[in-house]
Every structure is written in C-alpha cells, then in structure tokens.
C-alpha positions in Angstrom: 86.2 86.2 179.3 86.9 83.3 176.9 86.1 79.7 177.9 89.9 78.9 177.7 90.7 81.5 180.3 87.9 80.4 182.5 89.0 76.8 182.2 92.6 77.7 183.1 91.4 79.7 186.1 89.2 76.9 187.4 91.9 74.3 186.9 94.5 76.4 188.8 93.1 75.5 192.3 91.0 78.0 194.2 89.9 80.8 191.8 90.1 83.6 194.3 92.3 85.1 196.9 94.9 82.4 197.7 95.7 84.0 201.1 92.4 83.2 202.7 92.1 80.4 205.3 91.1 77.0 204.0 87.9 77.1 206.0 86.9 80.4 204.4 87.7 79.1 200.9 85.6 76.0 201.6 82.6 78.2 202.8 82.9 80.4 199.7 82.9 77.5 197.2 80.0 75.8 199.1 78.0 79.1 198.9 78.8 79.4 195.2 77.5 76.0 194.5 74.2 77.0 196.0 74.1 80.3 194.0 74.8 78.3 190.8 71.9 75.9 191.7 69.6 78.9 192.1 70.7 80.3 188.7 70.1 76.9 187.0 66.6 76.7 188.6 65.7 80.2 187.3 65.9 82.1 190.7 68.0 84.9 189.3 67.4 87.5 192.1 68.4 85.0 194.8 71.5 84.0 192.7 72.6 87.7 192.5 72.2 88.1 196.2 74.3 84.9 196.8 77.1 86.1 194.5 77.1 89.5 196.2 77.5 87.8 199.5 80.4 85.7 198.2 82.2 88.7 196.7 82.1 90.5 200.1 83.9 87.5 201.5 86.4 87.3 198.6 86.3 90.2 196.0 88.8 88.2 193.9 86.5 85.1 193.4 86.1 85.2 189.6 83.3 82.6 189.2 80.9 84.7 191.3 81.7 87.8 189.2 81.0 85.8 186.0 77.8 84.2 187.3 76.5 87.5 188.7 77.0 89.2 185.3 75.1 86.4 183.6 72.3 86.5 186.1 72.0 90.3 185.8 71.8 90.0 182.0 70.8 86.5 180.9 70.9 87.5 177.2 74.6 88.3 177.4 76.8 85.7 175.7 78.7 84.4 178.8 79.7 80.7 178.7 79.1 79.0 182.0 80.0 75.5 180.8 83.3 75.2 182.6 81.8 76.7 185.8 78.9 74.3 185.8 81.2 71.5 185.0 83.3 72.2 188.2 80.6 73.5 190.6 77.5 72.0 189.2 76.0 68.5 189.9 75.0 66.8 186.7 75.4 63.2 187.5 72.7 61.1 189.1 73.0 60.8 192.9 71.4 58.7 195.5 70.3 61.0 198.3 69.9 58.3 200.9 73.4 57.0 200.3 74.9 60.5 200.5 73.1 61.2 203.7 74.5 58.0 205.3 78.0 59.0 204.0 77.5 62.5 205.5 76.6 61.0 208.9 79.7 58.8 208.8 81.9 61.8 208.1 80.2 63.8 210.8 80.7 61.0 213.4 84.4 60.9 212.3 84.5 64.7 212.9 85.5 65.4 209.3 83.1 68.4 209.1 84.5 69.8 205.8 83.8 66.5 204.1 80.4 66.3 205.7 79.5 69.8 204.3 80.9 68.8 200.8 78.6 65.7 200.7 75.6 67.6 201.9 76.1 70.3 199.3 75.5 67.6 196.7 72.3 66.5 198.4 71.0 70.1 198.7 71.8 70.7 195.0 69.6 67.7 194.2 67.0 68.4 196.8 67.2 71.9 198.2 64.3 71.2 200.6 65.8 68.1 202.2 65.3 68.8 205.9 67.6 66.1 207.1 70.5 67.4 205.0 69.8 71.0 206.1 69.9 70.0 209.8 73.2 68.0 209.5 74.6 70.8 207.3 73.9 73.4 210.0 75.4 71.3 212.8 78.5 70.5 210.7 79.0 74.2 209.8 78.6 75.2 213.4 81.1 72.6 214.6 83.6 73.8 211.9 83.2 77.4 212.9 83.8 76.6 216.6 86.8 74.4 216.0 89.3 77.3 216.4 87.8 78.4 219.7 87.6 74.8 221.0 91.3 74.3 220.2 92.1 77.3 222.4 90.4 75.6 225.3 92.2 72.4 224.6 95.6 74.2 224.6 95.0 76.0 227.8 93.7 72.8 229.5 96.8 70.9 228.4 99.0 73.7 229.8 97.3 73.7 233.1 97.4 69.9 233.2 101.2 70.0 232.6 101.6 72.4 235.4 99.5 70.2 237.7 96.7 72.8 238.1 93.9 70.1 237.7 91.0 72.3 238.7 92.0 75.0 236.2 92.4 72.4 233.5 89.0 70.9 234.3 87.4 74.4 234.1 88.8 74.9 230.6 87.7 71.5 229.5 84.1 72.1 230.6 84.0 75.4 228.7 85.2 73.6 225.6 82.6 70.9 226.0 79.9 73.6 226.3 80.8 74.5 222.7 81.4 70.9 221.5 80.1 68.3 223.9 81.2 65.3 221.8 84.8 66.5 221.1 86.9 63.3 221.7 90.1 65.2 222.6 88.3 67.2 225.3 86.6 64.1 226.6 89.9 62.3 226.8 91.5 65.3 228.6 88.6 65.2 231.1 89.2 61.5 231.8 92.9 62.2 232.1 92.3 65.0 234.7 89.9 62.8 236.6 92.5 60.0 236.7 95.2 62.5 237.8 92.8 63.8 240.6 92.2 60.2 241.7 95.9 59.5 241.7 96.7 62.7 243.6 94.0 61.9 246.2 95.5 58.5 246.8 99.0 60.0 247.2 97.6 62.6 249.6 95.9 59.9 251.7 99.1 57.8 251.8 101.1 61.0 252.8 98.7 61.8 255.6 98.9 58.3 256.9 102.7 58.4 256.8 102.8 61.8 258.6 100.4 60.5 261.2 102.8 57.6 262.0 106.0 59.9 262.0 104.4 62.8 263.8 106.0 62.5 267.3 109.6 62.3 265.9 109.1 65.3 263.6 107.8 67.5 266.4 110.6 66.6 268.8 113.3 67.3 266.2 111.7 70.6 265.3 111.6 71.7 268.9 115.3 70.7 269.4 116.4 72.7 266.3 114.2 75.7 267.0 115.2 76.1 270.7 118.4 78.0 270.3 116.8 80.7 268.1 114.0 81.2 270.5 116.3 81.3 273.5 118.5 83.9 271.8 115.5 86.1 271.0 114.3 86.0 274.6 117.8 86.7 275.9 118.1 89.7 273.7 114.8 91.1 274.9 115.4 90.3 278.5 118.9 91.7 278.4 117.7 95.0 277.0 115.2 95.3 279.8 117.8 94.5 282.5 120.4 97.0 281.3 120.6 100.5 282.7 118.7 103.2 280.9 121.8 104.9 279.6 123.2 101.7 278.0 119.8 100.5 276.7 119.3 103.7 274.8 122.5 102.9 272.8 120.9 99.7 271.5 119.4 100.6 268.1 115.7 99.9 267.7 114.5 97.4 265.1 114.7 98.8 261.6 111.5 100.1 260.1 110.7 100.4 256.4 111.1 104.0 255.4 109.0 105.0 252.3 111.1 106.1 249.4 110.2 109.0 247.1 109.1 107.7 243.6 111.6 108.3 240.9 110.7 110.5 237.9 110.6 107.5 235.7 108.0 105.8 237.9 105.9 108.9 237.9 106.0 109.0 234.1 104.9 105.4 233.9 102.0 106.0 236.3 100.9 109.0 234.3 100.9 107.0 231.0 99.0 104.2 232.7 96.3 106.6 233.8 96.0 108.1 230.3 95.6 104.6 228.6 93.2 103.2 231.3 90.2 105.1 230.1 90.0 103.4 226.6 90.7 100.1 228.2 87.8 100.6 230.6 85.6 101.5 227.6 86.6 98.3 225.8 85.9 96.2 228.9 82.6 98.0 229.3 81.7 97.3 225.7 82.6 93.6 226.1 80.6 93.3 229.3 77.7 95.0 227.7 77.8 92.4 224.9 78.0 89.6 227.4 75.1 91.0 229.4 73.1 91.2 226.2 73.8 87.6 225.3 73.0 86.5 228.9 69.6 88.3 228.6 68.9 86.9 225.1 69.7 83.4 226.2 67.5 83.8 229.3 64.5 84.8 227.2 65.0 81.6 225.1 65.4 79.6 228.3 62.2 80.9 229.7 60.4 80.1 226.5 61.6 76.5 226.7 64.0 76.9 223.8 66.9 75.3 225.7 69.1 74.4 222.7 68.8 78.0 221.4 69.7 79.3 224.9 72.8 77.0 225.0 73.9 78.3 221.6 73.5 81.9 222.6 75.3 81.5 225.9 78.1 79.5 224.2 78.9 82.6 222.1 79.9 84.4 225.4 83.1 82.2 225.4 84.1 83.8 222.2 84.4 87.1 224.2 85.3 85.8 227.6 86.7 82.3 227.8 86.5 82.3 231.6 82.9 83.5 232.1 81.6 81.3 234.9 78.0 82.6 234.7 77.7 81.4 231.1 79.1 78.0 232.0 76.7 77.6 234.9 73.7 78.6 232.8 74.7 76.2 230.0 74.8 73.3 232.4 71.4 74.2 233.7 70.0 74.4 230.2 71.5 71.0 229.3 69.7 69.4 232.2 66.4 71.0 231.0 67.1 70.0 227.4 67.7 66.3 228.4 64.4 66.3 230.3 62.5 67.9 227.3 64.0 65.3 224.9 63.0 62.5 227.2 59.4 63.8 227.3 59.3 64.2 223.5 60.6 60.6 223.1 57.8 59.4 225.5 55.2 61.2 223.4 56.6 59.8 220.2 56.4 56.2 221.6 52.8 56.9 222.7 51.9 58.2 219.2 53.3 55.0 217.7 51.3 52.9 220.2 48.1 54.8 219.1 49.0 54.1 215.5 49.5 50.4 216.0 46.1 50.3 217.8 44.4 51.9 214.8 43.7 55.1 216.9 44.7 57.4 214.1 43.1 60.6 215.4 44.8 60.2 218.8 48.1 59.5 217.0 47.7 62.5 214.7 47.1 64.8 217.7 50.1 63.4 219.5 52.4 63.9 216.5 51.1 67.5 216.2 51.9 68.0 219.9 55.4 66.8 219.3 56.0 69.1 216.4 54.7 72.0 218.4 57.5 71.4 220.9 60.1 70.1 218.4 59.3 71.3 214.8 62.3 69.3 213.4 61.3 65.9 214.8 61.6 63.8 211.6 59.7 60.8 212.8 56.7 62.8 213.9 56.8 64.8 210.7 56.9 61.8 208.5 54.0 60.0 210.3 51.8 63.1 210.3 52.4 63.6 206.6 51.4 59.9 206.0 48.2 60.3 208.0 47.2 63.4 206.2 47.8 61.8 202.8 45.6 58.9 203.9 42.8 61.3 204.8 43.1 63.0 201.4 42.8 59.7 199.6 39.5 58.9 201.4 38.0 62.1 200.1 36.0 61.2 196.9 34.8 64.2 194.9 31.0 64.3 194.7 29.3 64.6 191.4 27.1 67.7 191.3 24.1 67.6 189.0 22.4 70.8 187.9 19.0 71.3 189.2 16.3 70.1 186.9 13.6 72.7 186.2 10.9 70.0 185.8 10.3 66.6 187.4 8.3 63.7 186.1 5.5 64.5 188.5 5.3 68.0 187.1 5.3 66.7 183.5 2.8 63.9 184.0 1.0 64.4 187.3 -2.2 62.7 186.1 -0.5 59.4 185.0 -0.8 56.6 187.5 1.6 53.7 187.2 -0.1 50.7 185.6 1.0 47.3 184.9 2.3 46.4 181.5 -0.2 44.7 179.3 1.3 42.5 176.6 0.6 43.6 173.1 -1.9 41.4 171.3 -0.4 39.9 168.2 -2.5 40.0 165.1 -4.1 36.7 164.4 -2.3 34.3 162.1 -3.5 33.8 158.6 -5.7 30.7 158.3 -5.3 28.1 155.6 -8.7 28.8 154.1 -7.7 32.4 153.2 -7.4 31.5 149.5 -10.9 30.0 149.4 -12.2 33.1 151.1 -10.5 35.3 148.5 -12.1 33.3 145.7 -15.5 33.6 147.4 -14.9 37.3 147.6 -14.1 37.6 144.0 -17.3 35.8 143.1 -19.2 38.0 145.3 -17.6 41.1 143.7 -18.6 39.9 140.3 -22.2 39.2 141.5 -22.6 42.2 143.7 -20.1 44.7 142.3 -21.9 47.7 143.5 -21.8 46.4 147.1 -18.1 45.7 147.1 -17.4 49.1 145.5 -19.2 50.8 148.3 -17.9 48.6 151.1 -14.3 48.8 150.1 -11.5 46.4 151.1 -11.0 45.0 154.6 -8.4 47.0 156.7 -5.4 45.2 158.2 -5.5 44.6 161.9 -2.8 46.8 163.9 -1.6 46.9 167.6 -4.2 47.7 170.2 -4.0 51.5 170.9 -5.0 51.0 174.6 -2.1 48.6 175.1 0.3 51.0 173.4 -0.8 53.8 175.6 -0.5 51.7 178.7 3.0 50.6 177.8 4.0 54.2 177.1 2.8 55.4 180.5 4.9 52.6 182.2 8.0 53.7 180.2 7.4 57.3 181.2 7.2 56.4 184.9 10.6 54.8 184.5 12.0 57.9 182.8 12.7 55.8 179.7 11.7 58.5 177.4 12.9 56.9 174.1 10.7 53.7 174.5 7.7 55.8 175.7 8.0 57.9 172.5 8.3 54.8 170.3 5.1 53.3 171.7 3.1 56.6 171.5 3.9 57.1 167.8 2.4 53.7 166.9 -1.1 54.9 167.9 -3.1 55.8 164.7 -5.0 59.0 164.2 -8.4 57.2 164.0 -8.0 55.7 167.5 -9.8 57.3 170.3 -6.6 57.3 172.3 -4.9 59.4 169.7 -5.6 62.8 171.4 -4.1 61.7 174.7 -1.1 60.2 172.8 -0.4 63.6 171.2 -0.5 65.3 174.6 1.9 62.7 176.0 4.3 63.0 173.0 4.6 66.7 173.7 5.4 66.2 177.4 7.9 63.4 176.6 9.8 65.5 174.1 9.9 68.3 176.7 11.3 65.8 179.3 13.9 64.6 176.8 15.0 68.2 176.2 15.4 68.8 179.9 17.4 65.6 180.2 19.8 66.7 177.5 20.3 69.9 179.5 21.5 67.9 182.6 25.2 68.4 183.2 28.0 67.1 185.4 31.2 69.1 185.5 30.0 70.9 182.3 29.3 67.7 180.4 25.9 66.0 179.6 25.1 63.2 181.9 25.2 60.6 179.2 28.7 61.6 178.3 29.8 61.4 181.9 28.1 58.0 182.3 30.1 56.6 179.4 33.3 58.2 180.7 32.9 56.7 184.1 32.3 53.2 182.6 35.4 53.5 180.4 37.6 54.6 183.4 36.3 51.7 185.5 36.9 49.2 182.7 40.4 50.5 182.1 41.2 50.4 185.8 39.9 46.8 185.9 42.2 45.7 183.1 45.1 47.5 184.8 44.4 45.6 188.1 43.5 48.8 189.9 40.5 47.4 191.6 39.9 50.3 194.0 39.5 52.7 191.1 37.4 50.3 189.1 35.0 49.8 192.0 34.8 53.5 192.6 33.9 54.5 189.0 31.5 51.6 188.4 29.6 52.7 191.4 29.6 56.3 190.3 28.3 55.3 186.9 25.6 53.1 188.5 24.4 56.2 190.4 23.7 57.9 187.1 22.1 55.0 185.0 21.7 51.2 185.2 24.8 49.2 184.3 24.7 46.3 181.7 24.8 42.7 182.9 28.5 42.4 182.0 29.3 45.7 183.8 27.5 44.5 186.9 29.5 41.3 186.9 32.7 43.3 186.8 31.5 45.4 189.7 30.6 42.4 191.8 34.0 40.8 191.1 36.1 43.9 192.1 33.8 44.5 195.2 34.3 41.0 196.4 38.1 41.2 196.1 38.3 44.7 197.6 36.4 43.5 200.6 39.1 40.9 201.2 41.8 43.6 200.8 40.1 46.0 203.1 39.8 43.2 205.7 43.6 42.7 205.4 44.1 46.5 205.7 42.3 46.5 209.0 44.7 43.9 210.4 47.7 46.0 209.1 46.2 49.1 210.7 46.1 47.4 214.1 49.8 46.3 213.7 49.0 42.6 212.9 51.1 42.6 209.7 51.5 38.8 209.8 47.8 38.2 209.5 47.5 40.9 206.8 50.2 39.1 204.7 48.4 35.7 205.1 45.2 37.2 203.7 46.7 39.3 200.9 49.5 37.1 199.6 47.2 34.6 197.8 45.3 37.5 196.1 48.5 39.1 194.9 49.9 35.9 193.5 46.7 35.1 191.6 45.8 38.5 190.1 48.7 40.9 190.9 46.2 43.5 192.0 47.7 46.9 192.7 46.1 47.3 196.1 47.2 43.9 197.2 50.8 44.7 196.1 50.8 48.0 198.0 49.5 46.3 201.2 51.9 43.4 200.9 54.9 45.8 200.5 53.7 47.9 203.4 53.2 44.8 205.7 56.6 43.3 204.9 58.4 46.6 205.2 56.9 47.5 208.6 57.7 44.0 209.9 61.3 44.6 208.7 61.4 47.9 210.7 60.0 46.1 213.7 62.7 43.4 213.6 65.4 46.0 212.9 64.4 48.0 216.0 64.6 44.7 217.9 68.1 44.3 216.4 67.0 41.0 214.9 69.0 41.7 211.7 68.4 38.3 210.1 64.6 38.5 210.3 64.6 42.2 209.2 66.8 41.3 206.2 64.3 38.6 205.2 61.3 41.0 205.2 63.2 43.8 203.3 64.2 41.2 200.7 60.5 40.2 200.4 59.7 43.8 199.7 62.3 44.0 196.9 61.0 40.7 195.4 57.6 42.5 194.9 59.0 46.0 194.1 62.7 46.0 193.1 62.7 49.8 192.9 61.7 50.4 196.6 64.5 52.8 197.7 63.8 52.5 201.4 64.0 48.7 201.3 67.2 48.8 199.3 68.7 51.3 201.8 67.8 49.1 204.7 69.2 46.0 203.0 72.5 47.8 202.5 72.5 49.0 206.1 72.0 45.4 207.4 74.6 43.9 205.1 77.0 46.5 206.4 76.4 45.9 210.1 75.7 42.2 210.2 79.2 41.4 211.2 80.6 44.9 212.0 80.6 46.7 215.3 77.5 48.6 216.1 78.8 52.2 216.2 77.1 55.6 216.8 75.8 55.7 213.2 74.0 52.4 213.8 72.4 53.6 217.0 71.2 56.8 215.4 69.8 55.0 212.4 67.9 52.4 214.6 66.6 55.1 216.8 65.1 57.4 214.2 64.0 55.0 211.4 60.2 54.9 211.2 57.6 52.6 209.8 55.3 53.5 207.0 
C-alpha cells in the first residue's frame, strides 16, 4: 500500500469499521498505540500479538494489518511513516505534567481523555506504575459506564413513581460499581430528602387524624348503619319465613369453574414447551453468579477486599437486583476501609522511624506495607531510596594475589639495624701539591721502590655502612634503594660475598613484587590509577570520591607530601558534611542547612550541593503537608536556585502557584496525601 493511500486513510477519521461504538474505537486505537510502541522498541513478537488482538476486535482496522505485516517481515518495504506520525509519540513530553493532567480529567470523570493522556505517558515510560494504576481505574470506569447508566435510569423511574425504597436500592447497586458517581450521589441525596419530607408529611397527617378521629368514626357509623341493618334484616327474615317460602329464596351465588377454551389450552401447552430452555438459561446464569460469589469469597478470606468487591460487582452485569452481592460488597467495603486505615498508620510509623534515623526499622515497616499493599507508591519509593543508600555504602574491596614469598622468608637472618651515615671521603688538603712534588723526588731517588709500591688507591664508601643501609632498605621493602647500596660494595671488600647473596634475594623479591596484581593489573599501575582518579575527583569537587581513592592508594603505597595534603583537606571537609548528614537523617534539616550552606557557597562541593538540595526539598514537603504554601514555595525555589533542573521541585512550584489562590479540590488533597520526602 502506497504512502499516499495510507495518508488518505488515516486522515479520513477512524481507519476501521465506522459502525463500532465510540468506546470500542477508542480502545482499539489505544491498544494500537501500545503495539506500535512495542514495534519501535524491537519487541516484534509482542507487537504481532497486539495487532492480532486488535484485528479480532475490528478486522477492518487497516493500520494493524500494515504493522503486523511489517513486524512479521521487517525486511519488507512497508512505509510506516504516516502511521507513526499519527499514532506515535515523537515530541518531548513531561511525564509529571501529563500525570497531573490525567488526574484532573479523572476527577472530572472524563475517562476517555484520561486514557488518551496516559497512553502518551506509557509510550514514553511503559513501566510507570502510577500511570498504569490510573489507566486501569479509568478503563474500568469507562467499561462500567453503560451499566451504571441503567441503574441511574431505573432509580429515576422509581423516584418519579414515588417508590423511594426501590430507587434507593438501584442507587446503592450503581454505587457498588462506581462509588464516586456524582449523578448517583445526587440521586441518593434527593431520595433521602424525599424520605425526610414524606416522613414529615406522615407525622403531620397522623397528628391531624388524631385530632379529627371522633368525628370521622361517628360519620362512618351513621353512613354504614343502613347497609348493616339491611343485611341483618335479610338474614333474619329468611330464618323467620316458613320452610316452603324460604326454599324459594335463591342461595348466594357461588363461582362455578369454567372449562378452559381451546385457545387457552394451546397457550398453556406452548408455555410448557418453552419453559425448559428458559429454566436452563436461568440455571446457567445462577451458576455463573454462584461461581462469582465463591470466587469473591476466596479473595475476601485472603484479605483481598478490593478484588472481592470487583468480582462481586460483576454479578450486577448478570442480575441487577442481586441482594446477596450488594450485601457482600458493603461488608467488603467496611473491611477495606479498616485495612487502608491500618496501612496508613504503618506508613506514618515508618516515616517516624525514618525521621529518627532508625533506617532498619523503617525499611522493615515499608516492606510490611508492600506485603499488604504492593502498589503503595510512598512505601515503594522510600524503600527504593533506602536500598540505594545501602548500595552506595558498599565499597568494593581490593583483592591482592597471595605472594608466594615474604620478606621474612627472603631474609630471615637480617635483623633491623639503625642507619649509619656514610662517611664522606676526606677533603683534599692544601699541601697536596707539595706532597706530590715530594713524591716525584722520591720516585726519582728511589724509582725501584715506587715501581713496586704502585700508586695510592682512592678512598671509597665504607662497605660496612653500605651493607647496613641496604639491610634497612630491605626491611622497609624498598628494593630499589637496597639494590643500589649493595652494588656499590667492591669485590675486594670482605662484605662482598654477603652483598652478592643479598643482591640475589632482592632481585627475587622484586620479581615477586612485579607479579602482584589487583584486578588483573600490577600493583604499581593500580596505585597510579587510584591517585589519578582521586586527583580528578578533587578537581571536580567530588570530595567523597577523592577521599575514597586517596585512602585506597595509601593502603598500597605511601603518598607524596602533596597528596597527603589533598587527603587531609578533603577528609576535613567531608567530616563537616557527614556531620550535617547526621542532622538531616534525624529530620533536623534546618541545622543541616546551617552547617552545609557555607561549605557549598565557598567550594561548590558536590556532596554539599546534594545535601543542601535534599534538606531544602524535604523542608518544602514538610511545609506543603502542613499546608503552609508560602514557606513550601520558598524552600522549593531554594532548591531550584541550586539545581534549576530539579524536576520534582519544578513540579511542586507549579502545584503551589496553581493552588495558592484557588479552591483546594480533590486533586489537591490526593497530591498532598501521597507526596513523599526524599
């Protein structure tokens, strides 16, 4: 199919069966958007399954046919540009803003618009649990709308007839399916007002009848007397007449049963013939109702009260007057309200633990909440944050390969001795030229002696001192310096043999050292890498990382004087930051800000920035929950002054700006209730 035909098809309204209901069309297009998203993310099998499902709902939906063909044979030249243009989501979207928009539509009971907005969110973030939850609720409300409208119509009819109890029964059944339906709630209030009015009228009528009672009875007796008298006279007269005459008086007429006509017999026969299938249908419906009652009961016994309500509510789709389902739903609602109250108490307890710094207790309480209510967003977010903090504390240990030899094994006989300074050769004296002249004269006079005696050897370093220094370097594992000292000992020195033996052992130790590895790298290489990482982190104001890697390098080899100065500097500042962190962990964010703000202003250290943002943000949340919008606004703006890209702070600023002067509606209450600190 050419792109022009596809474009014309897509621009011509709904590209499928035009006779389908609007709700079904909407559902099909929503499902197709998800199938298209799966295709674009490479999930071809899931895309094909989605298209197959869509085509079962509407075999004429052309985009699903085209997408399925492309997914089944990706190499086939099928142009999806126009389809993606209509059903894809290419522009940048703000998930938080769309969620708020969806909640607004949901509260306004515009469920189709709610689903349309949430489809955009789920295309951007398919794993967004908040969007999924609202999506399912909106879809369920949309599907139940037709059934709820039947209850509303029947309730209005009963109300118009004055059958208030019947109207109230229909209203309660509708509320079991949609407890927040404003039309049902208004009808219920109207029925209650009518019942109150009727009760007042009845009381007034009874009071009036009580006052007028004697006159009414007297009049009744006066009017009824002639009839009673006539009846008595007729009976008495019959008894007083002679037997011959009394027999001529006809007895009271009695109903004589008539023979059924042939037409009536035929109708009865046909009724008997058709009653059997009807009984079977009723039996099938009752069997389905019993099955739903049992299924809901199992969920109820397991504590899944909302699931039980959902199951029992489906009975009304079969029997709108089922009293047992209505009673069970009411009982489940009571249990559900109690369960939600307990969960809310647990959540507040967990937050209290968190503010006191009792993280283990808080974590266990959040886990208990999620065991009872897996979709509790607040508990889930806090638990994820605690787990991330635990992971950050885990520092990978550097594992060194076992050394086959130790210094004691290499040089067991070498005791540690003090360094002896090397004696410097004596300085040349000023009379050296005179001595040389004397020597020359002596050579001339006694040539034979000088030829035998040879020349005077230059004075070198003391071999004993060299050997002692080498042993000290060996004890410190400073193999290079030890080897340098040992090679200075001359062959004619008496220490030369011992020096050769030590040279052999030092070279062996140096070879073993070169074989030492960390993560597959020689220790010297790792030492240099750690120092470089630490220095780079220091320059980037990441003092936590700088401190970590300087300390890891120091465990391998001594640091230079300059590197030690860097380490001392970052350790001092990190101690102040950690002190501020302890205040923040206990909920004293004001004290944390007073400690950390000067550090951030001076050096813009990353850890100071993070803690300052955290403290200001959580203070903003605290003030927001207290409904102190001005103070909350101030703290969120402080967050944005530090980090202008903080999405949560921007969202909260928008929220406050919206509700500063506006009425606090249901959306406001939900937002305040479920928003959580970091």
